[in-house]
TORDREN-465476 format. One record per residue: residue number from 1; residue in one letter; x, y, z of N, C-alpha, C, CB in turn. Coordinates in steps of 0.05 Angstrom, whole numbers, plus 5000, padded with zeros to 4 digits. Glycine has a CB too. Layout:
REM TORDREN-465476
+-----+----+------+------+------+-------+-------+-------+------+------+------+-------+-------+-------+
:   i : aa : n.px : n.py : n.pz : ca.px : ca.py : ca.pz : c.px : c.py : c.pz : cb.px : cb.py : cb.pz :
+-----+----+------+------+------+-------+-------+-------+------+------+------+-------+-------+-------+
: NUM :  A :    X :    Y :    Z :     X :     Y :     Z :    X :    Y :    Z :     X :     Y :     Z :
...
+-----+----+------+------+------+-------+-------+-------+------+------+------+-------+-------+-------+
REM end
This chain:
REM TORDREN-465476
+-----+----+------+------+------+-------+-------+-------+------+------+------+-------+-------+-------+
:   i : aa : n.px : n.py : n.pz : ca.px : ca.py : ca.pz : c.px : c.py : c.pz : cb.px : cb.py : cb.pz :
+-----+----+------+------+------+-------+-------+-------+------+------+------+-------+-------+-------+
:   1 :  M : 3577 : 3082 : 5969 :  3604 :  3080 :  5943 : 3621 : 3082 : 5952 :  3610 :  3097 :  5921 :
:   2 :  I : 3648 : 3059 : 5955 :  3678 :  3062 :  5967 : 3703 : 3066 : 5942 :  3686 :  3030 :  5986 :
:   3 :  I : 3712 : 3094 : 5938 :  3724 :  3093 :  5918 : 3751 : 3097 : 5933 :  3715 :  3112 :  5895 :
:   4 :  L : 3769 : 3080 : 5915 :  3805 :  3068 :  5930 : 3820 : 3087 : 5900 :  3817 :  3013 :  5930 :
:   5 :  Q : 3831 : 3104 : 5908 :  3846 :  3115 :  5879 : 3886 : 3113 : 5890 :  3831 :  3161 :  5870 :
:   6 :  G : 3888 : 3104 : 5869 :  3920 :  3100 :  5884 : 3934 : 3091 : 5851 :  3924 :  3067 :  5917 :
:   7 :  V : 3960 : 3099 : 5849 :  3985 :  3092 :  5831 : 3981 : 3055 : 5834 :  4022 :  3108 :  5848 :
:   8 :  D : 3992 : 3048 : 5813 :  3994 :  3026 :  5811 : 4014 : 3014 : 5833 :  4000 :  3022 :  5784 :
:   9 :  A : 4006 : 2991 : 5852 :  4026 :  2979 :  5877 : 4024 : 3003 : 5898 :  4063 :  2973 :  5867 :
:  10 :  S : 3987 : 3016 : 5891 :  3987 :  3025 :  5921 : 3979 : 3015 : 5949 :  3974 :  3043 :  5921 :
:  11 :  G : 3977 : 2987 : 5947 :  3951 :  2975 :  5961 : 3926 : 2978 : 5962 :  3952 :  2978 :  5980 :
:  12 :  K : 3919 : 2981 : 5940 :  3886 :  2985 :  5938 : 3878 : 2953 : 5935 :  3874 :  3007 :  5907 :
:  13 :  D : 3887 : 2932 : 5917 :  3884 :  2896 :  5931 : 3881 : 2895 : 5949 :  3901 :  2877 :  5934 :
:  14 :  G : 3904 : 2906 : 5972 :  3905 :  2892 :  6004 : 3884 : 2913 : 6017 :  3943 :  2893 :  6024 :
:  15 :  T : 3878 : 2925 : 6011 :  3857 :  2947 :  6027 : 3825 : 2943 : 6022 :  3864 :  2980 :  6017 :
:  16 :  I : 3824 : 2923 : 5995 :  3797 :  2915 :  5981 : 3802 : 2891 : 6006 :  3793 :  2907 :  5940 :
:  17 :  R : 3816 : 2869 : 6013 :  3821 :  2846 :  6014 : 3807 : 2848 : 6049 :  3855 :  2837 :  6005 :
:  18 :  S : 3819 : 2871 : 6062 :  3815 :  2875 :  6081 : 3785 : 2892 : 6094 :  3836 :  2883 :  6084 :
:  19 :  V : 3780 : 2907 : 6078 :  3754 :  2912 :  6085 : 3738 : 2895 : 6069 :  3747 :  2941 :  6083 :
:  20 :  M : 3740 : 2882 : 6056 :  3720 :  2871 :  6050 : 3713 : 2834 : 6074 :  3725 :  2869 :  6015 :
:  21 :  G : 3741 : 2836 : 6088 :  3734 :  2812 :  6101 : 3717 : 2820 : 6123 :  3757 :  2796 :  6111 :
:  22 :  A : 3705 : 2849 : 6139 :  3698 :  2856 :  6156 : 3664 : 2864 : 6139 :  3720 :  2876 :  6169 :
:  23 :  L : 3652 : 2850 : 6108 :  3637 :  2862 :  6111 : 3612 : 2837 : 6095 :  3645 :  2891 :  6102 :
:  24 :  N : 3589 : 2837 : 6105 :  3571 :  2809 :  6081 : 3581 : 2814 : 6059 :  3533 :  2810 :  6075 :
:  25 :  P : 3587 : 2790 : 6053 :  3590 :  2793 :  6013 : 3569 : 2798 : 6005 :  3598 :  2767 :  5993 :
:  26 :  Q : 3540 : 2791 : 6019 :  3513 :  2788 :  6001 : 3503 : 2819 : 6002 :  3487 :  2765 :  6017 :
:  27 :  S : 3528 : 2835 : 6012 :  3516 :  2866 :  6007 : 3545 : 2876 : 5998 :  3501 :  2887 :  6038 :
:  28 :  C : 3555 : 2866 : 5987 :  3581 :  2880 :  5981 : 3589 : 2871 : 5957 :  3603 :  2877 :  6000 :
:  29 :  Y : 3601 : 2888 : 5939 :  3615 :  2875 :  5916 : 3641 : 2882 : 5902 :  3600 :  2877 :  5898 :
:  30 :  V : 3661 : 2890 : 5892 :  3684 :  2904 :  5882 : 3679 : 2910 : 5855 :  3709 :  2891 :  5884 :
:  31 :  K : 3682 : 2926 : 5844 :  3686 :  2934 :  5814 : 3713 : 2946 : 5813 :  3663 :  2956 :  5804 :
:  32 :  P : 3725 : 2932 : 5793 :  3750 :  2949 :  5782 : 3754 : 2964 : 5758 :  3768 :  2935 :  5780 :
:  33 :  F : 3758 : 2986 : 5754 :  3760 :  3005 :  5728 : 3785 : 3001 : 5716 :  3758 :  3035 :  5734 :
:  34 :  K : 3785 : 2985 : 5700 :  3816 :  2985 :  5679 : 3808 : 2993 : 5658 :  3833 :  2958 :  5671 :
:  35 :  F : 3825 : 2984 : 5639 :  3822 :  2993 :  5619 : 3799 : 2995 : 5610 :  3834 :  2985 :  5606 :
:  36 :  P : 3782 : 3012 : 5597 :  3753 :  3012 :  5579 : 3747 : 2991 : 5561 :  3750 :  3035 :  5562 :
:  37 :  T : 3730 : 2976 : 5564 :  3714 :  2953 :  5540 : 3718 : 2975 : 5520 :  3674 :  2940 :  5546 :
:  38 :  T : 3707 : 2951 : 5494 :  3699 :  2967 :  5474 : 3669 : 2980 : 5477 :  3702 :  2949 :  5449 :
:  39 :  E : 3652 : 2968 : 5491 :  3624 :  2974 :  5502 : 3631 : 3003 : 5513 :  3613 :  2951 :  5528 :
:  40 :  E : 3641 : 3004 : 5525 :  3647 :  3019 :  5550 : 3660 : 3049 : 5533 :  3672 :  2999 :  5574 :
:  41 :  I : 3674 : 3039 : 5510 :  3687 :  3063 :  5502 : 3658 : 3079 : 5480 :  3722 :  3052 :  5483 :
:  42 :  S : 3649 : 3067 : 5472 :  3621 :  3072 :  5459 : 3607 : 3089 : 5470 :  3604 :  3051 :  5459 :
:  43 :  H : 3603 : 3089 : 5503 :  3582 :  3113 :  5513 : 3603 : 3137 : 5526 :  3556 :  3100 :  5540 :
:  44 :  D : 3587 : 3148 : 5539 :  3597 :  3165 :  5550 : 3622 : 3164 : 5573 :  3578 :  3174 :  5557 :
:  45 :  Y : 3644 : 3177 : 5591 :  3665 :  3163 :  5602 : 3648 : 3158 : 5627 :  3695 :  3179 :  5607 :
:  46 :  L : 3620 : 3165 : 5635 :  3612 :  3163 :  5664 : 3596 : 3144 : 5661 :  3601 :  3186 :  5680 :
:  47 :  W : 3588 : 3129 : 5644 :  3571 :  3111 :  5635 : 3575 : 3073 : 5658 :  3582 :  3110 :  5597 :
:  48 :  R : 3601 : 3072 : 5639 :  3608 :  3048 :  5665 : 3608 : 3058 : 5686 :  3635 :  3032 :  5667 :
:  49 :  V : 3616 : 3074 : 5705 :  3608 :  3086 :  5729 : 3592 : 3080 : 5740 :  3605 :  3104 :  5730 :
:  50 :  H : 3570 : 3098 : 5732 :  3542 :  3102 :  5733 : 3522 : 3069 : 5728 :  3536 :  3127 :  5706 :
:  51 :  I : 3534 : 3056 : 5716 :  3527 :  3029 :  5717 : 3527 : 3013 : 5742 :  3543 :  3018 :  5700 :
:  52 :  A : 3550 : 3016 : 5755 :  3569 :  3001 :  5777 : 3561 : 3017 : 5802 :  3605 :  3003 :  5770 :
:  53 :  V : 3540 : 3042 : 5796 :  3536 :  3042 :  5820 : 3515 : 3028 : 5837 :  3535 :  3063 :  5822 :
:  54 :  P : 3530 : 3026 : 5864 :  3506 :  3004 :  5884 : 3475 : 3008 : 5892 :  3516 :  3002 :  5914 :
:  55 :  Q : 3461 : 2994 : 5888 :  3435 :  2996 :  5898 : 3426 : 3005 : 5923 :  3426 :  2975 :  5898 :
:  56 :  R : 3408 : 3015 : 5930 :  3404 :  3027 :  5966 : 3412 : 3000 : 5978 :  3366 :  3040 :  5980 :
:  57 :  G : 3424 : 2998 : 5999 :  3425 :  2983 :  6018 : 3449 : 2963 : 6011 :  3398 :  2972 :  6023 :
:  58 :  Q : 3478 : 2962 : 5983 :  3491 :  2950 :  5986 : 3513 : 2969 : 5991 :  3490 :  2934 :  5971 :
:  59 :  I : 3540 : 2961 : 5980 :  3569 :  2975 :  5980 : 3579 : 2964 : 5955 :  3590 :  2970 :  6006 :
:  60 :  A : 3590 : 2981 : 5940 :  3612 :  2973 :  5922 : 3637 : 2985 : 5927 :  3606 :  2980 :  5896 :
:  61 :  I : 3655 : 2976 : 5929 :  3681 :  2986 :  5930 : 3692 : 2984 : 5900 :  3700 :  2968 :  5952 :
:  62 :  F : 3696 : 3016 : 5893 :  3720 :  3017 :  5869 : 3739 : 3022 : 5874 :  3719 :  3033 :  5849 :
:  63 :  N : 3750 : 3002 : 5851 :  3779 :  2999 :  5849 : 3789 : 3005 : 5819 :  3787 :  2970 :  5858 :
:  64 :  R : 3793 : 3037 : 5830 :  3805 :  3055 :  5810 : 3771 : 3068 : 5808 :  3824 :  3039 :  5777 :
:  65 :  S : 3767 : 3092 : 5781 :  3747 :  3095 :  5794 : 3739 : 3122 : 5761 :  3754 :  3105 :  5835 :
:  66 :  H : 3713 : 3137 : 5772 :  3725 :  3157 :  5741 : 3743 : 3179 : 5738 :  3705 :  3171 :  5728 :
:  67 :  Y : 3755 : 3179 : 5764 :  3775 :  3198 :  5758 : 3803 : 3191 : 5743 :  3781 :  3208 :  5782 :
:  68 :  E : 3799 : 3164 : 5741 :  3823 :  3158 :  5715 : 3818 : 3176 : 5686 :  3821 :  3122 :  5705 :
:  69 :  D : 3789 : 3182 : 5679 :  3791 :  3188 :  5661 : 3796 : 3218 : 5655 :  3775 :  3178 :  5653 :
:  70 :  V : 3801 : 3233 : 5684 :  3818 :  3259 :  5685 : 3842 : 3256 : 5682 :  3817 :  3273 :  5708 :
:  71 :  I : 3853 : 3233 : 5700 :  3878 :  3233 :  5710 : 3894 : 3224 : 5683 :  3882 :  3212 :  5738 :
:  72 :  N : 3889 : 3211 : 5674 :  3902 :  3197 :  5644 : 3901 : 3225 : 5622 :  3876 :  3166 :  5630 :
:  73 :  V : 3877 : 3235 : 5624 :  3878 :  3253 :  5603 : 3907 : 3279 : 5619 :  3838 :  3267 :  5596 :
:  74 :  L : 3909 : 3285 : 5648 :  3928 :  3305 :  5652 : 3954 : 3289 : 5653 :  3923 :  3323 :  5679 :
:  75 :  V : 3961 : 3265 : 5659 :  3996 :  3257 :  5654 : 3994 : 3255 : 5622 :  4010 :  3219 :  5671 :
:  76 :  N : 3978 : 3244 : 5610 :  3984 :  3239 :  5572 : 3978 : 3267 : 5559 :  3958 :  3213 :  5552 :
:  77 :  D : 3967 : 3284 : 5571 :  3967 :  3309 :  5557 : 3951 : 3303 : 5528 :  3999 :  3319 :  5553 :
:  78 :  K : 3935 : 3295 : 5530 :  3920 :  3286 :  5504 : 3915 : 3308 : 5495 :  3895 :  3270 :  5504 :
:  79 :  D : 3908 : 3316 : 5464 :  3898 :  3340 :  5450 : 3865 : 3339 : 5450 :  3911 :  3340 :  5419 :
:  80 :  S : 3862 : 3317 : 5450 :  3840 :  3307 :  5445 : 3819 : 3320 : 5461 :  3841 :  3280 :  5449 :
:  81 :  E : 3820 : 3327 : 5485 :  3809 :  3343 :  5512 : 3816 : 3364 : 5522 :  3811 :  3331 :  5531 :
:  82 :  K : 3808 : 3381 : 5496 :  3813 :  3416 :  5500 : 3799 : 3425 : 5532 :  3791 :  3435 :  5469 :
:  83 :  D : 3785 : 3411 : 5539 :  3773 :  3430 :  5563 : 3772 : 3406 : 5589 :  3736 :  3445 :  5553 :
:  84 :  I : 3797 : 3406 : 5604 :  3785 :  3388 :  5624 : 3775 : 3392 : 5648 :  3799 :  3374 :  5629 :
:  85 :  G : 3764 : 3416 : 5647 :  3749 :  3435 :  5663 : 3717 : 3423 : 5662 :  3752 :  3466 :  5650 :
:  86 :  T : 3712 : 3414 : 5644 :  3687 :  3411 :  5636 : 3683 : 3382 : 5643 :  3682 :  3418 :  5607 :
:  87 :  R : 3701 : 3363 : 5653 :  3695 :  3332 :  5664 : 3702 : 3342 : 5682 :  3707 :  3303 :  5657 :
:  88 :  F : 3726 : 3354 : 5698 :  3710 :  3359 :  5729 : 3692 : 3366 : 5737 :  3716 :  3369 :  5743 :
:  89 :  R : 3678 : 3393 : 5728 :  3651 :  3385 :  5731 : 3630 : 3367 : 5726 :  3644 :  3396 :  5728 :
:  90 :  Q : 3629 : 3351 : 5703 :  3615 :  3340 :  5701 : 3617 : 3311 : 5724 :  3615 :  3340 :  5676 :
:  91 :  I : 3642 : 3313 : 5731 :  3650 :  3291 :  5761 : 3632 : 3304 : 5774 :  3684 :  3290 :  5780 :
:  92 :  N : 3638 : 3323 : 5787 :  3621 :  3338 :  5811 : 3599 : 3341 : 5806 :  3627 :  3364 :  5819 :
:  93 :  D : 3582 : 3334 : 5788 :  3557 :  3342 :  5783 : 3539 : 3318 : 5783 :  3556 :  3357 :  5759 :
:  94 :  F : 3561 : 3291 : 5770 :  3548 :  3268 :  5777 : 3551 : 3257 : 5809 :  3557 :  3248 :  5757 :
:  95 :  E : 3570 : 3270 : 5822 :  3581 :  3262 :  5850 : 3554 : 3271 : 5855 :  3610 :  3277 :  5866 :
:  96 :  R : 3547 : 3299 : 5861 :  3518 :  3308 :  5871 : 3499 : 3293 : 5865 :  3509 :  3331 :  5862 :
:  97 :  Y : 3493 : 3285 : 5841 :  3472 :  3271 :  5834 : 3467 : 3249 : 5849 :  3473 :  3265 :  5810 :
:  98 :  L : 3485 : 3225 : 5850 :  3487 :  3211 :  5866 : 3477 : 3216 : 5899 :  3509 :  3207 :  5860 :
:  99 :  S : 3495 : 3234 : 5906 :  3485 :  3248 :  5931 : 3459 : 3253 : 5944 :  3491 :  3268 :  5931 :
: 100 :  E : 3443 : 3264 : 5922 :  3410 :  3275 :  5922 : 3409 : 3254 : 5914 :  3394 :  3301 :  5906 :
: 101 :  N : 3413 : 3227 : 5913 :  3395 :  3200 :  5911 : 3402 : 3186 : 5933 :  3400 :  3181 :  5886 :
: 102 :  S : 3416 : 3203 : 5952 :  3421 :  3176 :  5976 : 3444 : 3158 : 5975 :  3398 :  3154 :  5974 :
: 103 :  I : 3463 : 3157 : 5956 :  3483 :  3144 :  5953 : 3508 : 3160 : 5967 :  3485 :  3138 :  5926 :
: 104 :  T : 3525 : 3151 : 5985 :  3546 :  3157 :  6003 : 3560 : 3149 : 5991 :  3548 :  3149 :  6027 :
: 105 :  I : 3585 : 3172 : 5978 :  3607 :  3172 :  5975 : 3633 : 3174 : 5977 :  3604 :  3174 :  5970 :
: 106 :  I : 3653 : 3152 : 5994 :  3668 :  3152 :  6004 : 3702 : 3151 : 6002 :  3657 :  3141 :  6010 :
: 107 :  K : 3709 : 3170 : 5990 :  3739 :  3160 :  5979 : 3764 : 3168 : 5989 :  3744 :  3166 :  5954 :
: 108 :  F : 3782 : 3145 : 5981 :  3811 :  3145 :  5993 : 3828 : 3140 : 5971 :  3817 :  3123 :  6015 :
: 109 :  F : 3850 : 3161 : 5976 :  3879 :  3159 :  5963 : 3899 : 3144 : 5974 :  3890 :  3182 :  5960 :
: 110 :  L : 3898 : 3124 : 5949 :  3927 :  3104 :  5968 : 3961 : 3114 : 5965 :  3927 :  3065 :  5953 :
: 111 :  Y : 3964 : 3127 : 5983 :  3994 :  3149 :  5968 : 4021 : 3124 : 5981 :  4000 :  3198 :  5991 :
: 112 :  I : 4037 : 3122 : 5967 :  4058 :  3109 :  5973 : 4076 : 3132 : 5952 :  4057 :  3074 :  5967 :
: 113 :  S : 4104 : 3136 : 5960 :  4125 :  3152 :  5949 : 4138 : 3138 : 5926 :  4145 :  3160 :  5969 :
: 114 :  K : 4149 : 3150 : 5905 :  4165 :  3141 :  5885 : 4182 : 3116 : 5890 :  4181 :  3161 :  5878 :
: 115 :  N : 4201 : 3119 : 5917 :  4219 :  3094 :  5918 : 4204 : 3068 : 5926 :  4242 :  3098 :  5939 :
: 116 :  E : 4179 : 3071 : 5942 :  4168 :  3062 :  5958 : 4153 : 3036 : 5934 :  4151 :  3086 :  5976 :
: 117 :  Q : 4142 : 3048 : 5908 :  4125 :  3042 :  5888 : 4154 : 3027 : 5868 :  4106 :  3073 :  5875 :
: 118 :  K : 4174 : 3039 : 5864 :  4199 :  3022 :  5849 : 4201 : 2987 : 5871 :  4238 :  3048 :  5853 :
: 119 :  K : 4205 : 2996 : 5891 :  4211 :  2976 :  5910 : 4186 : 2952 : 5907 :  4213 :  2991 :  5941 :
: 120 :  K : 4160 : 2959 : 5910 :  4140 :  2941 :  5898 : 4144 : 2921 : 5875 :  4121 :  2956 :  5890 :
: 121 :  L : 4139 : 2950 : 5860 :  4146 :  2933 :  5830 : 4170 : 2911 : 5832 :  4156 :  2957 :  5805 :
: 122 :  Q : 4198 : 2917 : 5850 :  4214 :  2905 :  5842 : 4211 : 2878 : 5850 :  4233 :  2917 :  5846 :
: 123 :  E : 4193 : 2873 : 5877 :  4183 :  2843 :  5888 : 4165 : 2836 : 5870 :  4169 :  2842 :  5916 :
: 124 :  R : 4152 : 2844 : 5862 :  4137 :  2837 :  5845 : 4152 : 2822 : 5821 :  4122 :  2859 :  5839 :
: 125 :  L : 4170 : 2834 : 5811 :  4183 :  2817 :  5789 : 4198 : 2798 : 5800 :  4199 :  2832 :  5769 :
: 126 :  E : 4216 : 2791 : 5820 :  4226 :  2772 :  5836 : 4209 : 2743 : 5846 :  4231 :  2788 :  5858 :
: 127 :  N : 4178 : 2759 : 5851 :  4178 :  2732 :  5863 : 4149 : 2722 : 5847 :  4177 :  2731 :  5901 :
: 128 :  P : 4156 : 2701 : 5835 :  4140 :  2691 :  5811 : 4113 : 2688 : 5823 :  4151 :  2662 :  5796 :
: 129 :  D : 4099 : 2690 : 5848 :  4072 :  2684 :  5852 : 4057 : 2709 : 5862 :  4070 :  2659 :  5871 :
: 130 :  K : 4074 : 2736 : 5854 :  4059 :  2762 :  5844 : 4063 : 2761 : 5812 :  4073 :  2793 :  5859 :
: 131 :  H : 4075 : 2763 : 5800 :  4075 :  2764 :  5768 : 4055 : 2774 : 5753 :  4076 :  2740 :  5758 :
: 132 :  W : 4030 : 2763 : 5765 :  4010 :  2760 :  5752 : 3998 : 2791 : 5755 :  3995 :  2735 :  5763 :
: 133 :  K : 4015 : 2800 : 5786 :  4000 :  2832 :  5783 : 4016 : 2848 : 5763 :  4001 :  2852 :  5814 :
: 134 :  L : 4041 : 2836 : 5751 :  4051 :  2857 :  5736 : 4036 : 2867 : 5710 :  4077 :  2848 :  5730 :
: 135 :  S : 4047 : 2884 : 5702 :  4042 :  2898 :  5666 : 4053 : 2917 : 5668 :  4012 :  2908 :  5653 :
: 136 :  E : 4059 : 2922 : 5644 :  4079 :  2944 :  5637 : 4063 : 2972 : 5639 :  4094 :  2939 :  5606 :
: 137 :  S : 4047 : 2969 : 5642 :  4021 :  3005 :  5649 : 4040 : 3007 : 5680 :  3965 :  2996 :  5658 :
: 138 :  D : 4045 : 2989 : 5700 :  4059 :  2999 :  5724 : 4084 : 3014 : 5724 :  4063 :  2978 :  5737 :
: 139 :  F : 4107 : 3000 : 5701 :  4127 :  3010 :  5683 : 4124 : 3045 : 5677 :  4124 :  2990 :  5654 :
: 140 :  V : 4106 : 3049 : 5667 :  4094 :  3072 :  5651 : 4098 : 3091 : 5676 :  4060 :  3068 :  5638 :
: 141 :  T : 4078 : 3083 : 5689 :  4063 :  3098 :  5712 : 4093 : 3101 : 5732 :  4032 :  3076 :  5728 :
: 142 :  H : 4106 : 3088 : 5740 :  4133 :  3096 :  5752 : 4141 : 3115 : 5739 :  4153 :  3077 :  5754 :
: 143 :  K : 4154 : 3104 : 5713 :  4169 :  3126 :  5697 : 4151 : 3155 : 5701 :  4171 :  3116 :  5661 :
: 144 :  Y : 4133 : 3171 : 5704 :  4110 :  3188 :  5695 : 4099 : 3192 : 5731 :  4084 :  3169 :  5667 :
: 145 :  W : 4113 : 3190 : 5749 :  4105 :  3187 :  5771 : 4110 : 3211 : 5784 :  4114 :  3166 :  5782 :
: 146 :  D : 4116 : 3233 : 5767 :  4116 :  3262 :  5784 : 4081 : 3268 : 5773 :  4146 :  3292 :  5771 :
: 147 :  K : 4078 : 3267 : 5739 :  4060 :  3278 :  5735 : 4028 : 3260 : 5744 :  4065 :  3285 :  5707 :
: 148 :  Y : 4032 : 3242 : 5749 :  4020 :  3227 :  5768 : 4015 : 3240 : 5793 :  4034 :  3206 :  5772 :
: 149 :  M : 4029 : 3247 : 5809 :  4025 :  3250 :  5831 : 4015 : 3289 : 5825 :  4052 :  3239 :  5849 :
: 150 :  M : 4015 : 3307 : 5809 :  4004 :  3330 :  5799 : 3978 : 3329 : 5795 :  4013 :  3336 :  5778 :
: 151 :  A : 3987 : 3299 : 5771 :  3955 :  3298 :  5763 : 3929 : 3291 : 5794 :  3953 :  3266 :  5735 :
: 152 :  Y : 3940 : 3271 : 5810 :  3925 :  3270 :  5834 : 3919 : 3285 : 5849 :  3930 :  3258 :  5847 :
: 153 :  E : 3941 : 3305 : 5853 :  3933 :  3333 :  5867 : 3918 : 3353 : 5851 :  3958 :  3347 :  5876 :
: 154 :  E : 3910 : 3352 : 5829 :  3890 :  3364 :  5818 : 3864 : 3352 : 5822 :  3895 :  3367 :  5794 :
: 155 :  V : 3860 : 3328 : 5818 :  3833 :  3314 :  5824 : 3828 : 3319 : 5850 :  3831 :  3282 :  5820 :
: 156 :  L : 3846 : 3323 : 5878 :  3844 :  3319 :  5904 : 3831 : 3345 : 5906 :  3870 :  3312 :  5921 :
: 157 :  R : 3843 : 3365 : 5897 :  3839 :  3399 :  5899 : 3808 : 3400 : 5886 :  3867 :  3422 :  5877 :
: 158 :  L : 3806 : 3393 : 5864 :  3776 :  3401 :  5848 : 3755 : 3383 : 5851 :  3778 :  3402 :  5816 :
: 159 :  C : 3759 : 3357 : 5859 :  3733 :  3341 :  5865 : 3733 : 3332 : 5893 :  3729 :  3316 :  5847 :
: 160 :  S : 3734 : 3361 : 5907 :  3726 :  3359 :  5939 : 3710 : 3379 : 5946 :  3749 :  3361 :  5959 :
: 161 :  T : 3685 : 3367 : 5944 :  3652 :  3378 :  5944 : 3645 : 3377 : 5978 :  3627 :  3352 :  5922 :
: 162 :  E : 3627 : 3395 : 5980 :  3607 :  3383 :  6008 : 3591 : 3360 : 5996 :  3581 :  3410 :  6023 :
: 163 :  W : 3586 : 3354 : 5979 :  3576 :  3317 :  5972 : 3581 : 3304 : 5976 :  3576 :  3304 :  5958 :
: 164 :  A : 3613 : 3309 : 5965 :  3629 :  3283 :  5962 : 3667 : 3290 : 5970 :  3623 :  3272 :  5924 :
: 165 :  P : 3663 : 3296 : 6004 :  3686 :  3308 :  6008 : 3715 : 3302 : 6001 :  3684 :  3311 :  6028 :
: 166 :  G : 3731 : 3305 : 6003 :  3758 :  3303 :  5991 : 3768 : 3272 : 5999 :  3779 :  3329 :  6003 :
: 167 :  I : 3785 : 3272 : 5988 :  3798 :  3236 :  5991 : 3819 : 3238 : 6011 :  3816 :  3222 :  5960 :
: 168 :  S : 3818 : 3222 : 6023 :  3844 :  3215 :  6048 : 3858 : 3202 : 6033 :  3839 :  3197 :  6077 :
: 169 :  S : 3874 : 3206 : 6053 :  3901 :  3189 :  6041 : 3916 : 3179 : 6064 :  3923 :  3209 :  6022 :
: 170 :  R : 3931 : 3147 : 6053 :  3947 :  3132 :  6074 : 3975 : 3134 : 6062 :  3937 :  3101 :  6081 :
: 171 :  L : 3985 : 3151 : 6083 :  4022 :  3149 :  6071 : 4040 : 3116 : 6079 :  4045 :  3179 :  6095 :
: 172 :  M : 4046 : 3114 : 6059 :  4071 :  3091 :  6066 : 4094 : 3107 : 6056 :  4070 :  3057 :  6048 :
+-----+----+------+------+------+-------+-------+-------+------+------+------+-------+-------+-------+
REM end
């Protein structure tokens, strides 16, 4: 199970295209984790991730992941989540469970600077072929870039474990 995390425009889709080109498509799939659906919201927050976990012999590439459920809470200071520590513990327990059941977890955090993100978003605005990549959330992410980086640092610090080691980064 390969997890790619990063702010908007950090290169997740391009990285997936590069990785997928080297893999047998019969044994590999990509699972994007965008805004949860109504069905996903009706379950616990890890449900949608658990049902996407690859079968033995398969490779799943997650475009975002269960980390979104703590990052968004940290960035948005949601009062409904009084104990974010509980979610971090649950995520680590979940990853331990997967590891103990022969699922290898490989994590990558794709980092870009605030200026690089702004440049990439501007390119998407100016190039009609890239308009489909734009959403309002891209600009919200950019506006709160510092808060997102603090949230990612928290995830990197608290979700690096023996069974699912720290997220690597690619600097741009």
